N, C-alpha and C positions, 0 to 999 in steps of 0.2 A: 350777351349770351348767344351762343350759336348751337344749333342742333347738329347731329351727325349728318342728317340729310342735307342741311344747308351747307355744311362743309363739303360734302360730296358734290353738290350742285355747283358750288363756287369753283371747285377744281375741274369739273367736267366742262365748264363753260370756256375753259382755255383752249386755244387752237390745238386740235388733234389729240387732246387728252382722252385717255381711256381708263377704264376701271378693270381691275383683275383681282379676284380673290386669291390670296397667297397664304401659305402656311395654315390653311384651313380656316383661319379666323380673321386675317388682316385684309382689309380692303386697301389695295394699293392703287394710287393714281399715277399714271405713267404718261410719258410722251415717248412714243416708240416703245422700246423695251426698258427704258430707264425710269425709275421711280422718283417722284418729286414730293409725294406726301403719302401717308398711310395711317390707318387706324382701324379699330374694331368698334362696331356699333354700340356695344354695351360698356365701353371703357370710360367714356367721359372725357377723353383726351385724344389728341392726334399728334403725329410727328410730321414735321415739315423740314425739308432740306434748306439749310442756311449755311453761311460761312461761319467759321469759328468766331470771327470778330462780331458778326451780327448776333450770334448766339449769346456771346458775353454781354453785349449791350442790352439785349432783351431780358436776360436773366437779371442783370443789375437794375434795369428799369422797373420790372414788376415780377418778382420771384413767385408770387402767388398765381401768376398766369403762365409764366414761362420757366422751363428748366431744361437741362441737357436731356435729350431723348435717351431712353434705355438702348443699349447696344450700339447705336449710331451716333450718340452724342459726341464721341471723340472726333468725329468727322464734321461737326458743326450742326448736326440736326438738332432741332429744338422741339420739345414737347410742349403742346399748347392745351391748356385746360379750356374745354369748350364752354363750360358754364360761366367762365369769367372773362373771356376774350371779347374785345370789341369786334363786331362783324367786319367793319371796314379794315381794321388792322389785319385780321385773318385773310381777307381777300387780297390785300397787298402782299402779305407773306407768301401766299400761294402763287401769286403772279410772279414774284421774284424767284421762288423755288422753280417754277416752270421755266423761267428765263435761264436759270443756271443749268437746267437739264436738257432743254430742247436743243436740237441742232441749230447752229448759228444762222444757217440759211432760213430756217423756219422763223427764228426770232426776227430777222431782218424783214421777212415777208409780213409778219404780224405787225411789226412797227410801222411798215409802210401803209398797211391797211388800217392802222389805228386800233388794233385789237389787243396786243400783248401786254 
């Protein structure tokens, strides 16, 4: 189980990640202007950027935890139930979402520093 605050802290721990309130209710986690994860504090679930292949694997593996995200699921985003997800798995998903979103130069710098 992961709280929304833990989700937020995991995402903001990534290099140059920032938080922005969007659409009046959604906390978006970004690197630069690009979103890699989002959610609302009272929703109980968050959406994380993934590939379509990764999304399919996660949903097949545990459909009670993972499902295609509303609106963005067609692009591979996955909805994650915070009350059911393993914290380490969510941390890994966020790191991979960050890597998909961050500029390549930043990913290389982060890898060289052992952070990403």
